mmCIF file of the N, C-alpha and C atoms, coordinates in Angstrom:
data_MODEL
# 
_entry.id   MODEL 
# 
loop_
_atom_site.group_PDB 
_atom_site.id 
_atom_site.type_symbol 
_atom_site.label_atom_id 
_atom_site.label_alt_id 
_atom_site.label_comp_id 
_atom_site.label_asym_id 
_atom_site.label_entity_id 
_atom_site.label_seq_id 
_atom_site.pdbx_PDB_ins_code 
_atom_site.Cartn_x 
_atom_site.Cartn_y 
_atom_site.Cartn_z 
_atom_site.occupancy 
_atom_site.B_iso_or_equiv 
_atom_site.pdbx_formal_charge 
_atom_site.auth_seq_id 
_atom_site.auth_comp_id 
_atom_site.auth_asym_id 
_atom_site.auth_atom_id 
_atom_site.pdbx_PDB_model_num 
ATOM 1   N N  . MET A 1 1  ? 3.081   -14.087 -16.916 1.00 0.00 ? 1  MET A N  1 
ATOM 2   C CA . MET A 1 1  ? 1.686   -14.187 -16.296 1.00 0.00 ? 1  MET A CA 1 
ATOM 3   C C  . MET A 1 1  ? 0.890   -13.282 -17.321 1.00 0.00 ? 1  MET A C  1 
ATOM 4   N N  . ARG A 1 2  ? -0.250  -13.758 -17.762 1.00 0.00 ? 2  ARG A N  1 
ATOM 5   C CA . ARG A 1 2  ? -1.143  -12.971 -18.564 1.00 0.00 ? 2  ARG A CA 1 
ATOM 6   C C  . ARG A 1 2  ? -2.469  -12.814 -17.823 1.00 0.00 ? 2  ARG A C  1 
ATOM 7   N N  . PHE A 1 3  ? -2.864  -11.650 -18.020 1.00 0.00 ? 3  PHE A N  1 
ATOM 8   C CA . PHE A 1 3  ? -4.257  -11.217 -17.483 1.00 0.00 ? 3  PHE A CA 1 
ATOM 9   C C  . PHE A 1 3  ? -5.215  -10.826 -18.749 1.00 0.00 ? 3  PHE A C  1 
ATOM 10  N N  . ARG A 1 4  ? -6.429  -11.331 -18.612 1.00 0.00 ? 4  ARG A N  1 
ATOM 11  C CA . ARG A 1 4  ? -7.265  -10.889 -19.777 1.00 0.00 ? 4  ARG A CA 1 
ATOM 12  C C  . ARG A 1 4  ? -8.044  -9.471  -19.238 1.00 0.00 ? 4  ARG A C  1 
ATOM 13  N N  . HIS A 1 5  ? -8.145  -8.442  -20.046 1.00 0.00 ? 5  HIS A N  1 
ATOM 14  C CA . HIS A 1 5  ? -8.911  -7.307  -19.539 1.00 0.00 ? 5  HIS A CA 1 
ATOM 15  C C  . HIS A 1 5  ? -9.645  -6.611  -20.938 1.00 0.00 ? 5  HIS A C  1 
ATOM 16  N N  . ARG A 1 6  ? -10.644 -5.920  -20.553 1.00 0.00 ? 6  ARG A N  1 
ATOM 17  C CA . ARG A 1 6  ? -11.332 -5.069  -21.675 1.00 0.00 ? 6  ARG A CA 1 
ATOM 18  C C  . ARG A 1 6  ? -10.436 -3.939  -21.912 1.00 0.00 ? 6  ARG A C  1 
ATOM 19  N N  . HIS A 1 7  ? -10.676 -3.482  -23.170 1.00 0.00 ? 7  HIS A N  1 
ATOM 20  C CA . HIS A 1 7  ? -9.986  -2.236  -23.693 1.00 0.00 ? 7  HIS A CA 1 
ATOM 21  C C  . HIS A 1 7  ? -10.490 -1.145  -22.844 1.00 0.00 ? 7  HIS A C  1 
ATOM 22  N N  . ILE A 1 8  ? -9.411  -0.364  -22.186 1.00 0.00 ? 8  ILE A N  1 
ATOM 23  C CA . ILE A 1 8  ? -9.936  0.866   -21.369 1.00 0.00 ? 8  ILE A CA 1 
ATOM 24  C C  . ILE A 1 8  ? -8.672  1.922   -21.630 1.00 0.00 ? 8  ILE A C  1 
ATOM 25  N N  . ASP A 1 9  ? -8.955  3.094   -21.356 1.00 0.00 ? 9  ASP A N  1 
ATOM 26  C CA . ASP A 1 9  ? -7.700  4.070   -21.675 1.00 0.00 ? 9  ASP A CA 1 
ATOM 27  C C  . ASP A 1 9  ? -6.500  3.641   -20.984 1.00 0.00 ? 9  ASP A C  1 
ATOM 28  N N  . GLY A 1 10 ? -5.468  4.200   -21.661 1.00 0.00 ? 10 GLY A N  1 
ATOM 29  C CA . GLY A 1 10 ? -4.040  3.900   -21.141 1.00 0.00 ? 10 GLY A CA 1 
ATOM 30  C C  . GLY A 1 10 ? -3.744  4.001   -19.690 1.00 0.00 ? 10 GLY A C  1 
ATOM 31  N N  . VAL A 1 11 ? -4.040  5.137   -19.216 1.00 0.00 ? 11 VAL A N  1 
ATOM 32  C CA . VAL A 1 11 ? -3.808  5.526   -17.733 1.00 0.00 ? 11 VAL A CA 1 
ATOM 33  C C  . VAL A 1 11 ? -4.555  4.603   -16.851 1.00 0.00 ? 11 VAL A C  1 
ATOM 34  N N  . ALA A 1 12 ? -5.719  4.286   -17.103 1.00 0.00 ? 12 ALA A N  1 
ATOM 35  C CA . ALA A 1 12 ? -6.583  3.371   -16.292 1.00 0.00 ? 12 ALA A CA 1 
ATOM 36  C C  . ALA A 1 12 ? -6.059  1.981   -16.273 1.00 0.00 ? 12 ALA A C  1 
ATOM 37  N N  . LEU A 1 13 ? -5.683  1.555   -17.542 1.00 0.00 ? 13 LEU A N  1 
ATOM 38  C CA . LEU A 1 13 ? -5.224  0.230   -17.568 1.00 0.00 ? 13 LEU A CA 1 
ATOM 39  C C  . LEU A 1 13 ? -3.895  -0.122  -16.979 1.00 0.00 ? 13 LEU A C  1 
ATOM 40  N N  . ARG A 1 14 ? -2.969  0.853   -17.050 1.00 0.00 ? 14 ARG A N  1 
ATOM 41  C CA . ARG A 1 14 ? -1.786  0.796   -16.244 1.00 0.00 ? 14 ARG A CA 1 
ATOM 42  C C  . ARG A 1 14 ? -1.910  0.804   -14.717 1.00 0.00 ? 14 ARG A C  1 
ATOM 43  N N  . ALA A 1 15 ? -2.825  1.576   -14.268 1.00 0.00 ? 15 ALA A N  1 
ATOM 44  C CA . ALA A 1 15 ? -3.164  1.615   -12.866 1.00 0.00 ? 15 ALA A CA 1 
ATOM 45  C C  . ALA A 1 15 ? -3.694  0.217   -12.506 1.00 0.00 ? 15 ALA A C  1 
ATOM 46  N N  . CYS A 1 16 ? -4.758  -0.235  -13.231 1.00 0.00 ? 16 CYS A N  1 
ATOM 47  C CA . CYS A 1 16 ? -5.400  -1.402  -12.956 1.00 0.00 ? 16 CYS A CA 1 
ATOM 48  C C  . CYS A 1 16 ? -4.422  -2.661  -12.994 1.00 0.00 ? 16 CYS A C  1 
ATOM 49  N N  . ILE A 1 17 ? -3.490  -2.641  -13.837 1.00 0.00 ? 17 ILE A N  1 
ATOM 50  C CA . ILE A 1 17 ? -2.494  -3.603  -13.978 1.00 0.00 ? 17 ILE A CA 1 
ATOM 51  C C  . ILE A 1 17 ? -1.758  -3.802  -12.592 1.00 0.00 ? 17 ILE A C  1 
ATOM 52  N N  . ARG A 1 18 ? -1.286  -2.572  -12.158 1.00 0.00 ? 18 ARG A N  1 
ATOM 53  C CA . ARG A 1 18 ? -0.469  -2.453  -10.867 1.00 0.00 ? 18 ARG A CA 1 
ATOM 54  C C  . ARG A 1 18 ? -1.207  -3.104  -9.793  1.00 0.00 ? 18 ARG A C  1 
ATOM 55  N N  . GLN A 1 19 ? -2.522  -2.770  -9.693  1.00 0.00 ? 19 GLN A N  1 
ATOM 56  C CA . GLN A 1 19 ? -3.469  -3.276  -8.625  1.00 0.00 ? 19 GLN A CA 1 
ATOM 57  C C  . GLN A 1 19 ? -3.609  -4.876  -8.710  1.00 0.00 ? 19 GLN A C  1 
ATOM 58  N N  . VAL A 1 20 ? -3.809  -5.301  -10.012 1.00 0.00 ? 20 VAL A N  1 
ATOM 59  C CA . VAL A 1 20 ? -3.988  -6.613  -10.080 1.00 0.00 ? 20 VAL A CA 1 
ATOM 60  C C  . VAL A 1 20 ? -2.738  -7.312  -9.786  1.00 0.00 ? 20 VAL A C  1 
ATOM 61  N N  . TYR A 1 21 ? -1.572  -7.003  -10.006 1.00 0.00 ? 21 TYR A N  1 
ATOM 62  C CA . TYR A 1 21 ? -0.432  -7.624  -9.678  1.00 0.00 ? 21 TYR A CA 1 
ATOM 63  C C  . TYR A 1 21 ? -0.250  -7.793  -8.131  1.00 0.00 ? 21 TYR A C  1 
ATOM 64  N N  . ARG A 1 22 ? -0.607  -6.625  -7.518  1.00 0.00 ? 22 ARG A N  1 
ATOM 65  C CA . ARG A 1 22 ? -0.646  -6.627  -5.949  1.00 0.00 ? 22 ARG A CA 1 
ATOM 66  C C  . ARG A 1 22 ? -1.484  -7.573  -5.569  1.00 0.00 ? 22 ARG A C  1 
ATOM 67  N N  . GLU A 1 23 ? -2.696  -7.564  -5.863  1.00 0.00 ? 23 GLU A N  1 
ATOM 68  C CA . GLU A 1 23 ? -3.762  -8.408  -5.426  1.00 0.00 ? 23 GLU A CA 1 
ATOM 69  C C  . GLU A 1 23 ? -3.440  -9.833  -5.823  1.00 0.00 ? 23 GLU A C  1 
ATOM 70  N N  . TYR A 1 24 ? -2.881  -10.105 -6.916  1.00 0.00 ? 24 TYR A N  1 
ATOM 71  C CA . TYR A 1 24 ? -2.496  -11.521 -7.390  1.00 0.00 ? 24 TYR A CA 1 
ATOM 72  C C  . TYR A 1 24 ? -1.486  -12.057 -6.446  1.00 0.00 ? 24 TYR A C  1 
ATOM 73  N N  . ARG A 1 25 ? -0.689  -11.258 -5.884  1.00 0.00 ? 25 ARG A N  1 
ATOM 74  C CA . ARG A 1 25 ? 0.566   -11.581 -4.977  1.00 0.00 ? 25 ARG A CA 1 
ATOM 75  C C  . ARG A 1 25 ? -0.031  -11.776 -3.566  1.00 0.00 ? 25 ARG A C  1 
ATOM 76  N N  . GLY A 1 26 ? -1.293  -11.395 -3.071  1.00 0.00 ? 26 GLY A N  1 
ATOM 77  C CA . GLY A 1 26 ? -1.867  -11.299 -2.000  1.00 0.00 ? 26 GLY A CA 1 
ATOM 78  C C  . GLY A 1 26 ? -1.564  -10.357 -0.905  1.00 0.00 ? 26 GLY A C  1 
ATOM 79  N N  . LEU A 1 27 ? -1.030  -9.231  -1.479  1.00 0.00 ? 27 LEU A N  1 
ATOM 80  C CA . LEU A 1 27 ? -0.567  -8.131  -0.808  1.00 0.00 ? 27 LEU A CA 1 
ATOM 81  C C  . LEU A 1 27 ? -1.690  -7.175  -0.526  1.00 0.00 ? 27 LEU A C  1 
ATOM 82  N N  . ARG A 1 28 ? -1.783  -6.547  0.641   1.00 0.00 ? 28 ARG A N  1 
ATOM 83  C CA . ARG A 1 28 ? -2.595  -5.404  0.766   1.00 0.00 ? 28 ARG A CA 1 
ATOM 84  C C  . ARG A 1 28 ? -2.034  -4.265  0.526   1.00 0.00 ? 28 ARG A C  1 
ATOM 85  N N  . ALA A 1 29 ? -2.574  -3.149  0.241   1.00 0.00 ? 29 ALA A N  1 
ATOM 86  C CA . ALA A 1 29 ? -2.060  -1.777  -0.082  1.00 0.00 ? 29 ALA A CA 1 
ATOM 87  C C  . ALA A 1 29 ? -0.972  -1.272  0.767   1.00 0.00 ? 29 ALA A C  1 
ATOM 88  N N  . GLY A 1 30 ? -1.358  -1.322  2.107   1.00 0.00 ? 30 GLY A N  1 
ATOM 89  C CA . GLY A 1 30 ? -0.299  -0.950  3.136   1.00 0.00 ? 30 GLY A CA 1 
ATOM 90  C C  . GLY A 1 30 ? 0.710   -1.778  3.222   1.00 0.00 ? 30 GLY A C  1 
ATOM 91  N N  . GLU A 1 31 ? 0.814   -3.142  3.013   1.00 0.00 ? 31 GLU A N  1 
ATOM 92  C CA . GLU A 1 31 ? 1.891   -3.882  2.962   1.00 0.00 ? 31 GLU A CA 1 
ATOM 93  C C  . GLU A 1 31 ? 2.799   -3.589  1.831   1.00 0.00 ? 31 GLU A C  1 
ATOM 94  N N  . LEU A 1 32 ? 2.207   -3.487  0.677   1.00 0.00 ? 32 LEU A N  1 
ATOM 95  C CA . LEU A 1 32 ? 3.199   -3.014  -0.537  1.00 0.00 ? 32 LEU A CA 1 
ATOM 96  C C  . LEU A 1 32 ? 3.783   -1.807  -0.298  1.00 0.00 ? 32 LEU A C  1 
ATOM 97  N N  . ALA A 1 33 ? 2.902   -0.831  0.045   1.00 0.00 ? 33 ALA A N  1 
ATOM 98  C CA . ALA A 1 33 ? 3.493   0.607   0.510   1.00 0.00 ? 33 ALA A CA 1 
ATOM 99  C C  . ALA A 1 33 ? 4.692   0.520   1.412   1.00 0.00 ? 33 ALA A C  1 
ATOM 100 N N  . ALA A 1 34 ? 4.485   -0.253  2.489   1.00 0.00 ? 34 ALA A N  1 
ATOM 101 C CA . ALA A 1 34 ? 5.488   -0.194  3.518   1.00 0.00 ? 34 ALA A CA 1 
ATOM 102 C C  . ALA A 1 34 ? 6.887   -0.897  2.982   1.00 0.00 ? 34 ALA A C  1 
ATOM 103 N N  . THR A 1 35 ? 6.650   -1.779  2.124   1.00 0.00 ? 35 THR A N  1 
ATOM 104 C CA . THR A 1 35 ? 7.696   -2.600  1.547   1.00 0.00 ? 35 THR A CA 1 
ATOM 105 C C  . THR A 1 35 ? 8.603   -1.734  0.637   1.00 0.00 ? 35 THR A C  1 
ATOM 106 N N  . VAL A 1 36 ? 7.751   -0.934  -0.100  1.00 0.00 ? 36 VAL A N  1 
ATOM 107 C CA . VAL A 1 36 ? 8.281   -0.036  -1.080  1.00 0.00 ? 36 VAL A CA 1 
ATOM 108 C C  . VAL A 1 36 ? 8.944   1.246   -0.418  1.00 0.00 ? 36 VAL A C  1 
ATOM 109 N N  . GLY A 1 37 ? 8.404   1.586   0.705   1.00 0.00 ? 37 GLY A N  1 
ATOM 110 C CA . GLY A 1 37 ? 8.769   2.831   1.309   1.00 0.00 ? 37 GLY A CA 1 
ATOM 111 C C  . GLY A 1 37 ? 8.118   4.100   0.901   1.00 0.00 ? 37 GLY A C  1 
ATOM 112 N N  . ILE A 1 38 ? 6.869   3.879   0.638   1.00 0.00 ? 38 ILE A N  1 
ATOM 113 C CA . ILE A 1 38 ? 6.032   5.012   0.332   1.00 0.00 ? 38 ILE A CA 1 
ATOM 114 C C  . ILE A 1 38 ? 4.654   5.004   1.281   1.00 0.00 ? 38 ILE A C  1 
ATOM 115 N N  . SER A 1 39 ? 3.871   6.106   1.108   1.00 0.00 ? 39 SER A N  1 
ATOM 116 C CA . SER A 1 39 ? 2.616   5.857   1.884   1.00 0.00 ? 39 SER A CA 1 
ATOM 117 C C  . SER A 1 39 ? 1.631   5.255   1.041   1.00 0.00 ? 39 SER A C  1 
ATOM 118 N N  . GLN A 1 40 ? 0.688   4.720   1.868   1.00 0.00 ? 40 GLN A N  1 
ATOM 119 C CA . GLN A 1 40 ? -0.551  3.968   1.302   1.00 0.00 ? 40 GLN A CA 1 
ATOM 120 C C  . GLN A 1 40 ? -1.245  4.881   0.449   1.00 0.00 ? 40 GLN A C  1 
ATOM 121 N N  . GLY A 1 41 ? -1.435  6.094   0.899   1.00 0.00 ? 41 GLY A N  1 
ATOM 122 C CA . GLY A 1 41 ? -2.143  7.150   0.107   1.00 0.00 ? 41 GLY A CA 1 
ATOM 123 C C  . GLY A 1 41 ? -1.552  7.363   -1.289  1.00 0.00 ? 41 GLY A C  1 
ATOM 124 N N  . TYR A 1 42 ? 0.008   7.347   -1.301  1.00 0.00 ? 42 TYR A N  1 
ATOM 125 C CA . TYR A 1 42 ? 0.571   7.577   -2.544  1.00 0.00 ? 42 TYR A CA 1 
ATOM 126 C C  . TYR A 1 42 ? 0.489   6.396   -3.438  1.00 0.00 ? 42 TYR A C  1 
ATOM 127 N N  . LEU A 1 43 ? 0.595   5.186   -2.967  1.00 0.00 ? 43 LEU A N  1 
ATOM 128 C CA . LEU A 1 43 ? 0.315   3.919   -3.660  1.00 0.00 ? 43 LEU A CA 1 
ATOM 129 C C  . LEU A 1 43 ? -1.057  3.930   -4.200  1.00 0.00 ? 43 LEU A C  1 
ATOM 130 N N  . SER A 1 44 ? -2.220  4.211   -3.507  1.00 0.00 ? 44 SER A N  1 
ATOM 131 C CA . SER A 1 44 ? -3.434  4.330   -3.845  1.00 0.00 ? 44 SER A CA 1 
ATOM 132 C C  . SER A 1 44 ? -3.475  5.285   -5.180  1.00 0.00 ? 44 SER A C  1 
ATOM 133 N N  . GLU A 1 45 ? -2.779  6.494   -5.202  1.00 0.00 ? 45 GLU A N  1 
ATOM 134 C CA . GLU A 1 45 ? -2.930  7.471   -6.219  1.00 0.00 ? 45 GLU A CA 1 
ATOM 135 C C  . GLU A 1 45 ? -2.298  6.855   -7.427  1.00 0.00 ? 45 GLU A C  1 
ATOM 136 N N  . ILE A 1 46 ? -1.192  6.178   -7.315  1.00 0.00 ? 46 ILE A N  1 
ATOM 137 C CA . ILE A 1 46 ? -0.607  5.443   -8.450  1.00 0.00 ? 46 ILE A CA 1 
ATOM 138 C C  . ILE A 1 46 ? -1.370  4.235   -9.059  1.00 0.00 ? 46 ILE A C  1 
ATOM 139 N N  . GLU A 1 47 ? -1.953  3.637   -8.174  1.00 0.00 ? 47 GLU A N  1 
ATOM 140 C CA . GLU A 1 47 ? -2.951  2.450   -8.568  1.00 0.00 ? 47 GLU A CA 1 
ATOM 141 C C  . GLU A 1 47 ? -4.101  3.092   -9.306  1.00 0.00 ? 47 GLU A C  1 
ATOM 142 N N  . THR A 1 48 ? -4.696  4.215   -8.976  1.00 0.00 ? 48 THR A N  1 
ATOM 143 C CA . THR A 1 48 ? -5.849  4.671   -9.499  1.00 0.00 ? 48 THR A CA 1 
ATOM 144 C C  . THR A 1 48 ? -5.550  5.705   -10.683 1.00 0.00 ? 48 THR A C  1 
ATOM 145 N N  . GLY A 1 49 ? -4.166  5.765   -11.040 1.00 0.00 ? 49 GLY A N  1 
ATOM 146 C CA . GLY A 1 49 ? -3.995  6.550   -12.043 1.00 0.00 ? 49 GLY A CA 1 
ATOM 147 C C  . GLY A 1 49 ? -3.823  8.122   -11.873 1.00 0.00 ? 49 GLY A C  1 
ATOM 148 N N  . LYS A 1 50 ? -4.071  8.500   -10.617 1.00 0.00 ? 50 LYS A N  1 
ATOM 149 C CA . LYS A 1 50 ? -3.975  9.911   -10.224 1.00 0.00 ? 50 LYS A CA 1 
ATOM 150 C C  . LYS A 1 50 ? -2.606  10.495  -10.313 1.00 0.00 ? 50 LYS A C  1 
ATOM 151 N N  . LYS A 1 51 ? -1.717  9.625   -9.960  1.00 0.00 ? 51 LYS A N  1 
ATOM 152 C CA . LYS A 1 51 ? -0.370  10.089  -10.053 1.00 0.00 ? 51 LYS A CA 1 
ATOM 153 C C  . LYS A 1 51 ? 0.354   8.874   -10.798 1.00 0.00 ? 51 LYS A C  1 
ATOM 154 N N  . THR A 1 52 ? 1.420   9.262   -11.617 1.00 0.00 ? 52 THR A N  1 
ATOM 155 C CA . THR A 1 52 ? 2.331   8.360   -12.398 1.00 0.00 ? 52 THR A CA 1 
ATOM 156 C C  . THR A 1 52 ? 3.371   7.483   -11.706 1.00 0.00 ? 52 THR A C  1 
ATOM 157 N N  . GLY A 1 53 ? 3.898   8.096   -10.509 1.00 0.00 ? 53 GLY A N  1 
ATOM 158 C CA . GLY A 1 53 ? 4.945   7.565   -9.840  1.00 0.00 ? 53 GLY A CA 1 
ATOM 159 C C  . GLY A 1 53 ? 6.144   7.809   -10.566 1.00 0.00 ? 53 GLY A C  1 
ATOM 160 N N  . SER A 1 54 ? 7.192   7.971   -9.849  1.00 0.00 ? 54 SER A N  1 
ATOM 161 C CA . SER A 1 54 ? 8.507   8.209   -10.423 1.00 0.00 ? 54 SER A CA 1 
ATOM 162 C C  . SER A 1 54 ? 9.173   6.929   -10.759 1.00 0.00 ? 54 SER A C  1 
ATOM 163 N N  . LEU A 1 55 ? 10.284  6.941   -11.633 1.00 0.00 ? 55 LEU A N  1 
ATOM 164 C CA . LEU A 1 55 ? 10.816  5.870   -12.142 1.00 0.00 ? 55 LEU A CA 1 
ATOM 165 C C  . LEU A 1 55 ? 11.262  4.937   -10.927 1.00 0.00 ? 55 LEU A C  1 
ATOM 166 N N  . ARG A 1 56 ? 11.867  5.685   -9.910  1.00 0.00 ? 56 ARG A N  1 
ATOM 167 C CA . ARG A 1 56 ? 12.558  4.983   -8.808  1.00 0.00 ? 56 ARG A CA 1 
ATOM 168 C C  . ARG A 1 56 ? 11.402  4.218   -7.977  1.00 0.00 ? 56 ARG A C  1 
ATOM 169 N N  . VAL A 1 57 ? 10.180  4.853   -7.714  1.00 0.00 ? 57 VAL A N  1 
ATOM 170 C CA . VAL A 1 57 ? 9.052   4.334   -7.025  1.00 0.00 ? 57 VAL A CA 1 
ATOM 171 C C  . VAL A 1 57 ? 8.558   3.057   -7.897  1.00 0.00 ? 57 VAL A C  1 
ATOM 172 N N  . LEU A 1 58 ? 8.163   3.266   -9.133  1.00 0.00 ? 58 LEU A N  1 
ATOM 173 C CA . LEU A 1 58 ? 7.907   2.197   -9.985  1.00 0.00 ? 58 LEU A CA 1 
ATOM 174 C C  . LEU A 1 58 ? 8.841   0.947   -9.962  1.00 0.00 ? 58 LEU A C  1 
ATOM 175 N N  . THR A 1 59 ? 10.155  1.317   -10.040 1.00 0.00 ? 59 THR A N  1 
ATOM 176 C CA . THR A 1 59 ? 11.108  0.164   -9.946  1.00 0.00 ? 59 THR A CA 1 
ATOM 177 C C  . THR A 1 59 ? 11.025  -0.556  -8.539  1.00 0.00 ? 59 THR A C  1 
ATOM 178 N N  . ARG A 1 60 ? 10.785  0.161   -7.482  1.00 0.00 ? 60 ARG A N  1 
ATOM 179 C CA . ARG A 1 60 ? 10.765  -0.561  -6.185  1.00 0.00 ? 60 ARG A CA 1 
ATOM 180 C C  . ARG A 1 60 ? 9.368   -1.315  -6.202  1.00 0.00 ? 60 ARG A C  1 
ATOM 181 N N  . ILE A 1 61 ? 8.333   -0.884  -6.776  1.00 0.00 ? 61 ILE A N  1 
ATOM 182 C CA . ILE A 1 61 ? 6.975   -1.535  -6.750  1.00 0.00 ? 61 ILE A CA 1 
ATOM 183 C C  . ILE A 1 61 ? 7.296   -2.696  -7.631  1.00 0.00 ? 61 ILE A C  1 
ATOM 184 N N  . ALA A 1 62 ? 7.924   -2.782  -8.708  1.00 0.00 ? 62 ALA A N  1 
ATOM 185 C CA . ALA A 1 62 ? 8.163   -3.907  -9.678  1.00 0.00 ? 62 ALA A CA 1 
ATOM 186 C C  . ALA A 1 62 ? 8.987   -4.946  -8.946  1.00 0.00 ? 62 ALA A C  1 
ATOM 187 N N  . ASP A 1 63 ? 9.924   -4.524  -8.218  1.00 0.00 ? 63 ASP A N  1 
ATOM 188 C CA . ASP A 1 63 ? 10.715  -5.494  -7.580  1.00 0.00 ? 63 ASP A CA 1 
ATOM 189 C C  . ASP A 1 63 ? 10.049  -6.128  -6.410  1.00 0.00 ? 63 ASP A C  1 
ATOM 190 N N  . ALA A 1 64 ? 9.147   -5.425  -5.620  1.00 0.00 ? 64 ALA A N  1 
ATOM 191 C CA . ALA A 1 64 ? 8.419   -6.028  -4.635  1.00 0.00 ? 64 ALA A CA 1 
ATOM 192 C C  . ALA A 1 64 ? 7.311   -7.054  -5.236  1.00 0.00 ? 64 ALA A C  1 
ATOM 193 N N  . LEU A 1 65 ? 6.775   -6.721  -6.275  1.00 0.00 ? 65 LEU A N  1 
ATOM 194 C CA . LEU A 1 65 ? 5.805   -7.533  -7.023  1.00 0.00 ? 65 LEU A CA 1 
ATOM 195 C C  . LEU A 1 65 ? 6.497   -8.785  -7.624  1.00 0.00 ? 65 LEU A C  1 
ATOM 196 N N  . ASP A 1 66 ? 7.884   -8.661  -7.847  1.00 0.00 ? 66 ASP A N  1 
ATOM 197 C CA . ASP A 1 66 ? 8.604   -9.571  -8.784  1.00 0.00 ? 66 ASP A CA 1 
ATOM 198 C C  . ASP A 1 66 ? 8.067   -9.682  -10.126 1.00 0.00 ? 66 ASP A C  1 
ATOM 199 N N  . VAL A 1 67 ? 8.007   -8.477  -10.709 1.00 0.00 ? 67 VAL A N  1 
ATOM 200 C CA . VAL A 1 67 ? 7.650   -8.392  -12.111 1.00 0.00 ? 67 VAL A CA 1 
ATOM 201 C C  . VAL A 1 67 ? 8.613   -7.452  -12.687 1.00 0.00 ? 67 VAL A C  1 
ATOM 202 N N  . GLU A 1 68 ? 8.550   -7.474  -14.065 1.00 0.00 ? 68 GLU A N  1 
ATOM 203 C CA . GLU A 1 68 ? 9.555   -6.339  -14.792 1.00 0.00 ? 68 GLU A CA 1 
ATOM 204 C C  . GLU A 1 68 ? 8.870   -5.036  -14.701 1.00 0.00 ? 68 GLU A C  1 
ATOM 205 N N  . LEU A 1 69 ? 9.655   -3.927  -14.748 1.00 0.00 ? 69 LEU A N  1 
ATOM 206 C CA . LEU A 1 69 ? 9.082   -2.548  -14.733 1.00 0.00 ? 69 LEU A CA 1 
ATOM 207 C C  . LEU A 1 69 ? 8.192   -2.416  -15.916 1.00 0.00 ? 69 LEU A C  1 
ATOM 208 N N  . SER A 1 70 ? 8.537   -3.169  -17.091 1.00 0.00 ? 70 SER A N  1 
ATOM 209 C CA . SER A 1 70 ? 7.841   -2.829  -18.320 1.00 0.00 ? 70 SER A CA 1 
ATOM 210 C C  . SER A 1 70 ? 6.473   -3.474  -18.050 1.00 0.00 ? 70 SER A C  1 
ATOM 211 N N  . ASP A 1 71 ? 6.245   -4.316  -17.228 1.00 0.00 ? 71 ASP A N  1 
ATOM 212 C CA . ASP A 1 71 ? 4.902   -4.985  -16.941 1.00 0.00 ? 71 ASP A CA 1 
ATOM 213 C C  . ASP A 1 71 ? 3.991   -3.824  -16.243 1.00 0.00 ? 71 ASP A C  1 
ATOM 214 N N  . LEU A 1 72 ? 4.522   -2.765  -15.630 1.00 0.00 ? 72 LEU A N  1 
ATOM 215 C CA . LEU A 1 72 ? 3.712   -1.857  -14.849 1.00 0.00 ? 72 LEU A CA 1 
ATOM 216 C C  . LEU A 1 72 ? 3.646   -0.512  -15.501 1.00 0.00 ? 72 LEU A C  1 
ATOM 217 N N  . THR A 1 73 ? 4.208   -0.459  -16.782 1.00 0.00 ? 73 THR A N  1 
ATOM 218 C CA . THR A 1 73 ? 4.169   0.780   -17.347 1.00 0.00 ? 73 THR A CA 1 
ATOM 219 C C  . THR A 1 73 ? 3.559   0.704   -18.869 1.00 0.00 ? 73 THR A C  1 
# 
């Protein structure tokens, strides 16, 4: 799957990609957070680039979105 995007800083880009994948899958933030086992607030912080998320959490997000971990980092 390919997404076109304008050049923005790396942190914002990674956060944006995570949210785009979630929205593409038709998931609300609360649904993905529940599936992954994290709070919706924490997911929001990951998606907005305020927090990077641990490898464990990012792996669970990638699994839930059916993408490779490298797609989210």
